[in-house]
mmCIF file of the N, C-alpha and C atoms, coordinates in Angstrom:
data_MODEL
# 
_entry.id   MODEL 
# 
loop_
_atom_site.group_PDB 
_atom_site.id 
_atom_site.type_symbol 
_atom_site.label_atom_id 
_atom_site.label_alt_id 
_atom_site.label_comp_id 
_atom_site.label_asym_id 
_atom_site.label_entity_id 
_atom_site.label_seq_id 
_atom_site.pdbx_PDB_ins_code 
_atom_site.Cartn_x 
_atom_site.Cartn_y 
_atom_site.Cartn_z 
_atom_site.occupancy 
_atom_site.B_iso_or_equiv 
_atom_site.pdbx_formal_charge 
_atom_site.auth_seq_id 
_atom_site.auth_comp_id 
_atom_site.auth_asym_id 
_atom_site.auth_atom_id 
_atom_site.pdbx_PDB_model_num 
ATOM 1   N N  . MET A 1 1  ? -14.918 6.940  37.910 1.00 0.00 ? 1  MET A N  1 
ATOM 2   C CA . MET A 1 1  ? -15.676 6.838  36.672 1.00 0.00 ? 1  MET A CA 1 
ATOM 3   C C  . MET A 1 1  ? -14.723 6.623  35.500 1.00 0.00 ? 1  MET A C  1 
ATOM 4   N N  . ASN A 1 2  ? -15.026 5.679  34.666 1.00 0.00 ? 2  ASN A N  1 
ATOM 5   C CA . ASN A 1 2  ? -14.208 5.356  33.509 1.00 0.00 ? 2  ASN A CA 1 
ATOM 6   C C  . ASN A 1 2  ? -14.379 6.429  32.435 1.00 0.00 ? 2  ASN A C  1 
ATOM 7   N N  . LYS A 1 3  ? -13.260 6.925  31.919 1.00 0.00 ? 3  LYS A N  1 
ATOM 8   C CA . LYS A 1 3  ? -13.277 7.974  30.903 1.00 0.00 ? 3  LYS A CA 1 
ATOM 9   C C  . LYS A 1 3  ? -12.986 7.420  29.509 1.00 0.00 ? 3  LYS A C  1 
ATOM 10  N N  . HIS A 1 4  ? -12.960 6.103  29.375 1.00 0.00 ? 4  HIS A N  1 
ATOM 11  C CA . HIS A 1 4  ? -12.609 5.459  28.111 1.00 0.00 ? 4  HIS A CA 1 
ATOM 12  C C  . HIS A 1 4  ? -13.839 4.899  27.410 1.00 0.00 ? 4  HIS A C  1 
ATOM 13  N N  . SER A 1 5  ? -13.749 4.871  26.090 1.00 0.00 ? 5  SER A N  1 
ATOM 14  C CA . SER A 1 5  ? -14.808 4.220  25.316 1.00 0.00 ? 5  SER A CA 1 
ATOM 15  C C  . SER A 1 5  ? -14.458 2.759  25.078 1.00 0.00 ? 5  SER A C  1 
ATOM 16  N N  . ASN A 1 6  ? -13.214 2.370  25.399 1.00 0.00 ? 6  ASN A N  1 
ATOM 17  C CA . ASN A 1 6  ? -12.816 0.976  25.246 1.00 0.00 ? 6  ASN A CA 1 
ATOM 18  C C  . ASN A 1 6  ? -12.606 0.344  26.622 1.00 0.00 ? 6  ASN A C  1 
ATOM 19  N N  . THR A 1 7  ? -12.559 -0.973 26.639 1.00 0.00 ? 7  THR A N  1 
ATOM 20  C CA . THR A 1 7  ? -12.367 -1.688 27.902 1.00 0.00 ? 7  THR A CA 1 
ATOM 21  C C  . THR A 1 7  ? -10.903 -1.616 28.320 1.00 0.00 ? 7  THR A C  1 
ATOM 22  N N  . TYR A 1 8  ? -10.647 -1.984 29.555 1.00 0.00 ? 8  TYR A N  1 
ATOM 23  C CA . TYR A 1 8  ? -9.276  -2.040 30.048 1.00 0.00 ? 8  TYR A CA 1 
ATOM 24  C C  . TYR A 1 8  ? -8.443  -2.991 29.187 1.00 0.00 ? 8  TYR A C  1 
ATOM 25  N N  . LYS A 1 9  ? -9.004  -4.122 28.845 1.00 0.00 ? 9  LYS A N  1 
ATOM 26  C CA . LYS A 1 9  ? -8.284  -5.112 28.041 1.00 0.00 ? 9  LYS A CA 1 
ATOM 27  C C  . LYS A 1 9  ? -7.915  -4.549 26.665 1.00 0.00 ? 9  LYS A C  1 
ATOM 28  N N  . GLU A 1 10 ? -8.832  -3.829 26.032 1.00 0.00 ? 10 GLU A N  1 
ATOM 29  C CA . GLU A 1 10 ? -8.558  -3.207 24.725 1.00 0.00 ? 10 GLU A CA 1 
ATOM 30  C C  . GLU A 1 10 ? -7.494  -2.118 24.853 1.00 0.00 ? 10 GLU A C  1 
ATOM 31  N N  . TRP A 1 11 ? -7.601  -1.319 25.891 1.00 0.00 ? 11 TRP A N  1 
ATOM 32  C CA . TRP A 1 11 ? -6.640  -0.236 26.145 1.00 0.00 ? 11 TRP A CA 1 
ATOM 33  C C  . TRP A 1 11 ? -5.252  -0.825 26.376 1.00 0.00 ? 11 TRP A C  1 
ATOM 34  N N  . PHE A 1 12 ? -5.170  -1.868 27.176 1.00 0.00 ? 12 PHE A N  1 
ATOM 35  C CA . PHE A 1 12 ? -3.915  -2.544 27.487 1.00 0.00 ? 12 PHE A CA 1 
ATOM 36  C C  . PHE A 1 12 ? -3.286  -3.124 26.220 1.00 0.00 ? 12 PHE A C  1 
ATOM 37  N N  . ALA A 1 13 ? -4.111  -3.726 25.354 1.00 0.00 ? 13 ALA A N  1 
ATOM 38  C CA . ALA A 1 13 ? -3.630  -4.297 24.091 1.00 0.00 ? 13 ALA A CA 1 
ATOM 39  C C  . ALA A 1 13 ? -3.081  -3.201 23.177 1.00 0.00 ? 13 ALA A C  1 
ATOM 40  N N  . GLU A 1 14 ? -3.704  -2.031 23.188 1.00 0.00 ? 14 GLU A N  1 
ATOM 41  C CA . GLU A 1 14 ? -3.204  -0.918 22.381 1.00 0.00 ? 14 GLU A CA 1 
ATOM 42  C C  . GLU A 1 14 ? -1.838  -0.475 22.871 1.00 0.00 ? 14 GLU A C  1 
ATOM 43  N N  . ILE A 1 15 ? -1.634  -0.452 24.173 1.00 0.00 ? 15 ILE A N  1 
ATOM 44  C CA . ILE A 1 15 ? -0.316  -0.111 24.722 1.00 0.00 ? 15 ILE A CA 1 
ATOM 45  C C  . ILE A 1 15 ? 0.710   -1.142 24.271 1.00 0.00 ? 15 ILE A C  1 
ATOM 46  N N  . ASP A 1 16 ? 0.341   -2.413 24.279 1.00 0.00 ? 16 ASP A N  1 
ATOM 47  C CA . ASP A 1 16 ? 1.247   -3.452 23.784 1.00 0.00 ? 16 ASP A CA 1 
ATOM 48  C C  . ASP A 1 16 ? 1.657   -3.181 22.340 1.00 0.00 ? 16 ASP A C  1 
ATOM 49  N N  . ARG A 1 17 ? 0.693   -2.823 21.500 1.00 0.00 ? 17 ARG A N  1 
ATOM 50  C CA . ARG A 1 17 ? 0.999   -2.535 20.091 1.00 0.00 ? 17 ARG A CA 1 
ATOM 51  C C  . ARG A 1 17 ? 1.958   -1.347 19.983 1.00 0.00 ? 17 ARG A C  1 
ATOM 52  N N  . ILE A 1 18 ? 1.729   -0.312 20.780 1.00 0.00 ? 18 ILE A N  1 
ATOM 53  C CA . ILE A 1 18 ? 2.603   0.864  20.750 1.00 0.00 ? 18 ILE A CA 1 
ATOM 54  C C  . ILE A 1 18 ? 4.019   0.478  21.180 1.00 0.00 ? 18 ILE A C  1 
ATOM 55  N N  . LEU A 1 19 ? 4.130   -0.272 22.267 1.00 0.00 ? 19 LEU A N  1 
ATOM 56  C CA . LEU A 1 19 ? 5.448   -0.665 22.764 1.00 0.00 ? 19 LEU A CA 1 
ATOM 57  C C  . LEU A 1 19 ? 6.158   -1.602 21.797 1.00 0.00 ? 19 LEU A C  1 
ATOM 58  N N  . GLU A 1 20 ? 5.441   -2.557 21.238 1.00 0.00 ? 20 GLU A N  1 
ATOM 59  C CA . GLU A 1 20 ? 6.060   -3.481 20.287 1.00 0.00 ? 20 GLU A CA 1 
ATOM 60  C C  . GLU A 1 20 ? 6.554   -2.738 19.051 1.00 0.00 ? 20 GLU A C  1 
ATOM 61  N N  . ARG A 1 21 ? 5.804   -1.761 18.603 1.00 0.00 ? 21 ARG A N  1 
ATOM 62  C CA . ARG A 1 21 ? 6.208   -0.962 17.446 1.00 0.00 ? 21 ARG A CA 1 
ATOM 63  C C  . ARG A 1 21 ? 7.405   -0.069 17.796 1.00 0.00 ? 21 ARG A C  1 
ATOM 64  N N  . SER A 1 22 ? 7.444   0.448  19.016 1.00 0.00 ? 22 SER A N  1 
ATOM 65  C CA . SER A 1 22 ? 8.475   1.403  19.421 1.00 0.00 ? 22 SER A CA 1 
ATOM 66  C C  . SER A 1 22 ? 9.765   0.750  19.905 1.00 0.00 ? 22 SER A C  1 
ATOM 67  N N  . ILE A 1 23 ? 9.650   -0.307 20.714 1.00 0.00 ? 23 ILE A N  1 
ATOM 68  C CA . ILE A 1 23 ? 10.851  -0.896 21.300 1.00 0.00 ? 23 ILE A CA 1 
ATOM 69  C C  . ILE A 1 23 ? 11.001  -2.390 21.011 1.00 0.00 ? 23 ILE A C  1 
ATOM 70  N N  . GLY A 1 24 ? 10.019  -2.970 20.335 1.00 0.00 ? 24 GLY A N  1 
ATOM 71  C CA . GLY A 1 24 ? 10.102  -4.377 19.982 1.00 0.00 ? 24 GLY A CA 1 
ATOM 72  C C  . GLY A 1 24 ? 9.758   -5.338 21.112 1.00 0.00 ? 24 GLY A C  1 
ATOM 73  N N  . LEU A 1 25 ? 9.207   -4.817 22.204 1.00 0.00 ? 25 LEU A N  1 
ATOM 74  C CA . LEU A 1 25 ? 8.827   -5.636 23.352 1.00 0.00 ? 25 LEU A CA 1 
ATOM 75  C C  . LEU A 1 25 ? 7.426   -5.275 23.807 1.00 0.00 ? 25 LEU A C  1 
ATOM 76  N N  . GLY A 1 26 ? 6.704   -6.277 24.281 1.00 0.00 ? 26 GLY A N  1 
ATOM 77  C CA . GLY A 1 26 ? 5.400   -6.031 24.879 1.00 0.00 ? 26 GLY A CA 1 
ATOM 78  C C  . GLY A 1 26 ? 5.523   -5.898 26.382 1.00 0.00 ? 26 GLY A C  1 
ATOM 79  N N  . GLN A 1 27 ? 4.414   -5.611 27.023 1.00 0.00 ? 27 GLN A N  1 
ATOM 80  C CA . GLN A 1 27 ? 4.416   -5.406 28.463 1.00 0.00 ? 27 GLN A CA 1 
ATOM 81  C C  . GLN A 1 27 ? 4.807   -6.648 29.242 1.00 0.00 ? 27 GLN A C  1 
ATOM 82  N N  . ASP A 1 28 ? 4.592   -7.818 28.666 1.00 0.00 ? 28 ASP A N  1 
ATOM 83  C CA . ASP A 1 28 ? 4.943   -9.058 29.363 1.00 0.00 ? 28 ASP A CA 1 
ATOM 84  C C  . ASP A 1 28 ? 6.452   -9.218 29.535 1.00 0.00 ? 28 ASP A C  1 
ATOM 85  N N  . CYS A 1 29 ? 7.230   -8.468 28.779 1.00 0.00 ? 29 CYS A N  1 
ATOM 86  C CA . CYS A 1 29 ? 8.699   -8.508 28.879 1.00 0.00 ? 29 CYS A CA 1 
ATOM 87  C C  . CYS A 1 29 ? 9.248   -7.405 29.786 1.00 0.00 ? 29 CYS A C  1 
ATOM 88  N N  . LEU A 1 30 ? 8.388   -6.553 30.279 1.00 0.00 ? 30 LEU A N  1 
ATOM 89  C CA . LEU A 1 30 ? 8.807   -5.397 31.066 1.00 0.00 ? 30 LEU A CA 1 
ATOM 90  C C  . LEU A 1 30 ? 8.341   -5.532 32.511 1.00 0.00 ? 30 LEU A C  1 
ATOM 91  N N  . ALA A 1 31 ? 8.939   -4.731 33.370 1.00 0.00 ? 31 ALA A N  1 
ATOM 92  C CA . ALA A 1 31 ? 8.541   -4.726 34.782 1.00 0.00 ? 31 ALA A CA 1 
ATOM 93  C C  . ALA A 1 31 ? 7.096   -4.243 34.916 1.00 0.00 ? 31 ALA A C  1 
ATOM 94  N N  . ASP A 1 32 ? 6.456   -4.704 35.972 1.00 0.00 ? 32 ASP A N  1 
ATOM 95  C CA . ASP A 1 32 ? 5.081   -4.281 36.245 1.00 0.00 ? 32 ASP A CA 1 
ATOM 96  C C  . ASP A 1 32 ? 5.001   -2.769 36.440 1.00 0.00 ? 32 ASP A C  1 
ATOM 97  N N  . TRP A 1 33 ? 3.846   -2.237 36.102 1.00 0.00 ? 33 TRP A N  1 
ATOM 98  C CA . TRP A 1 33 ? 3.581   -0.816 36.316 1.00 0.00 ? 33 TRP A CA 1 
ATOM 99  C C  . TRP A 1 33 ? 2.110   -0.686 36.661 1.00 0.00 ? 33 TRP A C  1 
ATOM 100 N N  . LEU A 1 34 ? 1.699   0.473  37.103 1.00 0.00 ? 34 LEU A N  1 
ATOM 101 C CA . LEU A 1 34 ? 0.335   0.668  37.604 1.00 0.00 ? 34 LEU A CA 1 
ATOM 102 C C  . LEU A 1 34 ? -0.644  0.957  36.461 1.00 0.00 ? 34 LEU A C  1 
ATOM 103 N N  . SER A 1 35 ? -0.818  -0.040 35.603 1.00 0.00 ? 35 SER A N  1 
ATOM 104 C CA . SER A 1 35 ? -1.650  0.141  34.410 1.00 0.00 ? 35 SER A CA 1 
ATOM 105 C C  . SER A 1 35 ? -3.112  0.394  34.774 1.00 0.00 ? 35 SER A C  1 
ATOM 106 N N  . ARG A 1 36 ? -3.634  -0.303 35.752 1.00 0.00 ? 36 ARG A N  1 
ATOM 107 C CA . ARG A 1 36 ? -5.047  -0.115 36.109 1.00 0.00 ? 36 ARG A CA 1 
ATOM 108 C C  . ARG A 1 36 ? -5.282  1.297  36.618 1.00 0.00 ? 36 ARG A C  1 
ATOM 109 N N  . ASP A 1 37 ? -4.361  1.818  37.399 1.00 0.00 ? 37 ASP A N  1 
ATOM 110 C CA . ASP A 1 37 ? -4.488  3.194  37.880 1.00 0.00 ? 37 ASP A CA 1 
ATOM 111 C C  . ASP A 1 37 ? -4.478  4.177  36.711 1.00 0.00 ? 37 ASP A C  1 
ATOM 112 N N  . ALA A 1 38 ? -3.574  3.953  35.754 1.00 0.00 ? 38 ALA A N  1 
ATOM 113 C CA . ALA A 1 38 ? -3.490  4.835  34.582 1.00 0.00 ? 38 ALA A CA 1 
ATOM 114 C C  . ALA A 1 38 ? -4.792  4.779  33.775 1.00 0.00 ? 38 ALA A C  1 
ATOM 115 N N  . TYR A 1 39 ? -5.335  3.589  33.611 1.00 0.00 ? 39 TYR A N  1 
ATOM 116 C CA . TYR A 1 39 ? -6.601  3.431  32.893 1.00 0.00 ? 39 TYR A CA 1 
ATOM 117 C C  . TYR A 1 39 ? -7.724  4.159  33.631 1.00 0.00 ? 39 TYR A C  1 
ATOM 118 N N  . ASN A 1 40 ? -7.806  3.936  34.923 1.00 0.00 ? 40 ASN A N  1 
ATOM 119 C CA . ASN A 1 40 ? -8.858  4.578  35.721 1.00 0.00 ? 40 ASN A CA 1 
ATOM 120 C C  . ASN A 1 40 ? -8.724  6.093  35.746 1.00 0.00 ? 40 ASN A C  1 
ATOM 121 N N  . ASP A 1 41 ? -7.496  6.595  35.606 1.00 0.00 ? 41 ASP A N  1 
ATOM 122 C CA . ASP A 1 41 ? -7.263  8.043  35.564 1.00 0.00 ? 41 ASP A CA 1 
ATOM 123 C C  . ASP A 1 41 ? -7.597  8.645  34.212 1.00 0.00 ? 41 ASP A C  1 
ATOM 124 N N  . GLY A 1 42 ? -7.927  7.796  33.230 1.00 0.00 ? 42 GLY A N  1 
ATOM 125 C CA . GLY A 1 42 ? -8.338  8.283  31.919 1.00 0.00 ? 42 GLY A CA 1 
ATOM 126 C C  . GLY A 1 42 ? -7.202  8.558  30.952 1.00 0.00 ? 42 GLY A C  1 
ATOM 127 N N  . LEU A 1 43 ? -6.023  8.057  31.241 1.00 0.00 ? 43 LEU A N  1 
ATOM 128 C CA . LEU A 1 43 ? -4.897  8.279  30.336 1.00 0.00 ? 43 LEU A CA 1 
ATOM 129 C C  . LEU A 1 43 ? -5.116  7.572  29.006 1.00 0.00 ? 43 LEU A C  1 
ATOM 130 N N  . SER A 1 44 ? -4.623  8.165  27.941 1.00 0.00 ? 44 SER A N  1 
ATOM 131 C CA . SER A 1 44 ? -4.692  7.530  26.625 1.00 0.00 ? 44 SER A CA 1 
ATOM 132 C C  . SER A 1 44 ? -3.696  6.374  26.582 1.00 0.00 ? 44 SER A C  1 
ATOM 133 N N  . ALA A 1 45 ? -3.809  5.538  25.565 1.00 0.00 ? 45 ALA A N  1 
ATOM 134 C CA . ALA A 1 45 ? -2.863  4.440  25.405 1.00 0.00 ? 45 ALA A CA 1 
ATOM 135 C C  . ALA A 1 45 ? -1.445  4.971  25.202 1.00 0.00 ? 45 ALA A C  1 
ATOM 136 N N  . GLU A 1 46 ? -1.301  6.067  24.490 1.00 0.00 ? 46 GLU A N  1 
ATOM 137 C CA . GLU A 1 46 ? 0.012   6.672  24.282 1.00 0.00 ? 46 GLU A CA 1 
ATOM 138 C C  . GLU A 1 46 ? 0.604   7.145  25.610 1.00 0.00 ? 46 GLU A C  1 
ATOM 139 N N  . GLU A 1 47 ? -0.228  7.781  26.431 1.00 0.00 ? 47 GLU A N  1 
ATOM 140 C CA . GLU A 1 47 ? 0.234   8.215  27.748 1.00 0.00 ? 47 GLU A CA 1 
ATOM 141 C C  . GLU A 1 47 ? 0.566   7.008  28.623 1.00 0.00 ? 47 GLU A C  1 
ATOM 142 N N  . GLY A 1 48 ? -0.231  5.968  28.516 1.00 0.00 ? 48 GLY A N  1 
ATOM 143 C CA . GLY A 1 48 ? 0.033   4.743  29.263 1.00 0.00 ? 48 GLY A CA 1 
ATOM 144 C C  . GLY A 1 48 ? 1.351   4.108  28.861 1.00 0.00 ? 48 GLY A C  1 
ATOM 145 N N  . ALA A 1 49 ? 1.638   4.096  27.563 1.00 0.00 ? 49 ALA A N  1 
ATOM 146 C CA . ALA A 1 49 ? 2.909   3.549  27.089 1.00 0.00 ? 49 ALA A CA 1 
ATOM 147 C C  . ALA A 1 49 ? 4.079   4.346  27.662 1.00 0.00 ? 49 ALA A C  1 
ATOM 148 N N  . ALA A 1 50 ? 3.938   5.663  27.705 1.00 0.00 ? 50 ALA A N  1 
ATOM 149 C CA . ALA A 1 50 ? 4.998   6.508  28.276 1.00 0.00 ? 50 ALA A CA 1 
ATOM 150 C C  . ALA A 1 50 ? 5.178   6.210  29.761 1.00 0.00 ? 50 ALA A C  1 
ATOM 151 N N  . ILE A 1 51 ? 4.087   6.070  30.486 1.00 0.00 ? 51 ILE A N  1 
ATOM 152 C CA . ILE A 1 51 ? 4.161   5.753  31.918 1.00 0.00 ? 51 ILE A CA 1 
ATOM 153 C C  . ILE A 1 51 ? 4.818   4.385  32.113 1.00 0.00 ? 51 ILE A C  1 
ATOM 154 N N  . CYS A 1 52 ? 4.466   3.428  31.283 1.00 0.00 ? 52 CYS A N  1 
ATOM 155 C CA . CYS A 1 52 ? 5.062   2.098  31.351 1.00 0.00 ? 52 CYS A CA 1 
ATOM 156 C C  . CYS A 1 52 ? 6.570   2.187  31.162 1.00 0.00 ? 52 CYS A C  1 
ATOM 157 N N  . LEU A 1 53 ? 7.005   2.947  30.162 1.00 0.00 ? 53 LEU A N  1 
ATOM 158 C CA . LEU A 1 53 ? 8.440   3.085  29.914 1.00 0.00 ? 53 LEU A CA 1 
ATOM 159 C C  . LEU A 1 53 ? 9.134   3.834  31.051 1.00 0.00 ? 53 LEU A C  1 
ATOM 160 N N  . GLU A 1 54 ? 8.483   4.844  31.603 1.00 0.00 ? 54 GLU A N  1 
ATOM 161 C CA . GLU A 1 54 ? 9.053   5.560  32.751 1.00 0.00 ? 54 GLU A CA 1 
ATOM 162 C C  . GLU A 1 54 ? 9.263   4.606  33.921 1.00 0.00 ? 54 GLU A C  1 
ATOM 163 N N  . ALA A 1 55 ? 8.338   3.684  34.115 1.00 0.00 ? 55 ALA A N  1 
ATOM 164 C CA . ALA A 1 55 ? 8.425   2.731  35.227 1.00 0.00 ? 55 ALA A CA 1 
ATOM 165 C C  . ALA A 1 55 ? 9.608   1.783  35.069 1.00 0.00 ? 55 ALA A C  1 
ATOM 166 N N  . GLN A 1 56 ? 10.098  1.618  33.853 1.00 0.00 ? 56 GLN A N  1 
ATOM 167 C CA . GLN A 1 56 ? 11.240  0.731  33.621 1.00 0.00 ? 56 GLN A CA 1 
ATOM 168 C C  . GLN A 1 56 ? 12.547  1.375  34.076 1.00 0.00 ? 56 GLN A C  1 
ATOM 169 N N  . ASP A 1 57 ? 12.551  2.703  34.199 1.00 0.00 ? 57 ASP A N  1 
ATOM 170 C CA . ASP A 1 57 ? 13.719  3.471  34.664 1.00 0.00 ? 57 ASP A CA 1 
ATOM 171 C C  . ASP A 1 57 ? 14.956  3.209  33.799 1.00 0.00 ? 57 ASP A C  1 
ATOM 172 N N  . LEU A 1 58 ? 14.730  3.113  32.485 1.00 0.00 ? 58 LEU A N  1 
ATOM 173 C CA . LEU A 1 58 ? 15.819  2.850  31.551 1.00 0.00 ? 58 LEU A CA 1 
ATOM 174 C C  . LEU A 1 58 ? 16.176  4.059  30.685 1.00 0.00 ? 58 LEU A C  1 
ATOM 175 N N  . MET A 1 59 ? 15.278  5.041  30.637 1.00 0.00 ? 59 MET A N  1 
ATOM 176 C CA . MET A 1 59 ? 15.512  6.223  29.812 1.00 0.00 ? 59 MET A CA 1 
ATOM 177 C C  . MET A 1 59 ? 14.807  7.413  30.430 1.00 0.00 ? 59 MET A C  1 
ATOM 178 N N  . ASN A 1 60 ? 15.256  8.615  30.026 1.00 0.00 ? 60 ASN A N  1 
ATOM 179 C CA . ASN A 1 60 ? 14.641  9.827  30.587 1.00 0.00 ? 60 ASN A CA 1 
ATOM 180 C C  . ASN A 1 60 ? 13.410  10.237 29.773 1.00 0.00 ? 60 ASN A C  1 
ATOM 181 N N  . ASP A 1 61 ? 12.717  11.249 30.261 1.00 0.00 ? 61 ASP A N  1 
ATOM 182 C CA . ASP A 1 61 ? 11.460  11.686 29.631 1.00 0.00 ? 61 ASP A CA 1 
ATOM 183 C C  . ASP A 1 61 ? 11.652  12.103 28.179 1.00 0.00 ? 61 ASP A C  1 
ATOM 184 N N  . ASP A 1 62 ? 12.744  12.793 27.873 1.00 0.00 ? 62 ASP A N  1 
ATOM 185 C CA . ASP A 1 62 ? 12.978  13.231 26.498 1.00 0.00 ? 62 ASP A CA 1 
ATOM 186 C C  . ASP A 1 62 ? 13.194  12.033 25.563 1.00 0.00 ? 62 ASP A C  1 
ATOM 187 N N  . GLU A 1 63 ? 13.920  11.048 26.040 1.00 0.00 ? 63 GLU A N  1 
ATOM 188 C CA . GLU A 1 63 ? 14.150  9.842  25.229 1.00 0.00 ? 63 GLU A CA 1 
ATOM 189 C C  . GLU A 1 63 ? 12.839  9.099  24.988 1.00 0.00 ? 63 GLU A C  1 
ATOM 190 N N  . ILE A 1 64 ? 12.005  9.020  26.006 1.00 0.00 ? 64 ILE A N  1 
ATOM 191 C CA . ILE A 1 64 ? 10.698  8.356  25.875 1.00 0.00 ? 64 ILE A CA 1 
ATOM 192 C C  . ILE A 1 64 ? 9.829   9.109  24.877 1.00 0.00 ? 64 ILE A C  1 
ATOM 193 N N  . SER A 1 65 ? 9.780   10.435 24.988 1.00 0.00 ? 65 SER A N  1 
ATOM 194 C CA . SER A 1 65 ? 8.969   11.241 24.061 1.00 0.00 ? 65 SER A CA 1 
ATOM 195 C C  . SER A 1 65 ? 9.425   11.050 22.624 1.00 0.00 ? 65 SER A C  1 
ATOM 196 N N  . GLU A 1 66 ? 10.729  11.054 22.417 1.00 0.00 ? 66 GLU A N  1 
ATOM 197 C CA . GLU A 1 66 ? 11.269  10.880 21.072 1.00 0.00 ? 66 GLU A CA 1 
ATOM 198 C C  . GLU A 1 66 ? 10.944  9.476  20.531 1.00 0.00 ? 66 GLU A C  1 
ATOM 199 N N  . LEU A 1 67 ? 11.068  8.496  21.373 1.00 0.00 ? 67 LEU A N  1 
ATOM 200 C CA . LEU A 1 67 ? 10.807  7.105  20.977 1.00 0.00 ? 67 LEU A CA 1 
ATOM 201 C C  . LEU A 1 67 ? 9.349   6.902  20.574 1.00 0.00 ? 67 LEU A C  1 
ATOM 202 N N  . LEU A 1 68 ? 8.437   7.525  21.304 1.00 0.00 ? 68 LEU A N  1 
ATOM 203 C CA . LEU A 1 68 ? 7.012   7.311  21.061 1.00 0.00 ? 68 LEU A CA 1 
ATOM 204 C C  . LEU A 1 68 ? 6.422   8.268  20.023 1.00 0.00 ? 68 LEU A C  1 
ATOM 205 N N  . SER A 1 69 ? 7.207   9.209  19.542 1.00 0.00 ? 69 SER A N  1 
ATOM 206 C CA . SER A 1 69 ? 6.668   10.167 18.563 1.00 0.00 ? 69 SER A CA 1 
ATOM 207 C C  . SER A 1 69 ? 6.747   9.638  17.153 1.00 0.00 ? 69 SER A C  1 
# 
């Protein structure tokens, strides 16, 4: 069951905005990650952005939290 009031496409676009604001890159420049699973699990766009960055394996959890705050 979907826990979002927005569509997957809208949620995905919000993650792009968060990433572009935080690291200057959108998801199209990053390695694939399980975005559909995160959406279906009801994660917020902010949580999705963190999961996306974790999937890149370029920084640790504390660095990701600081970057997205």
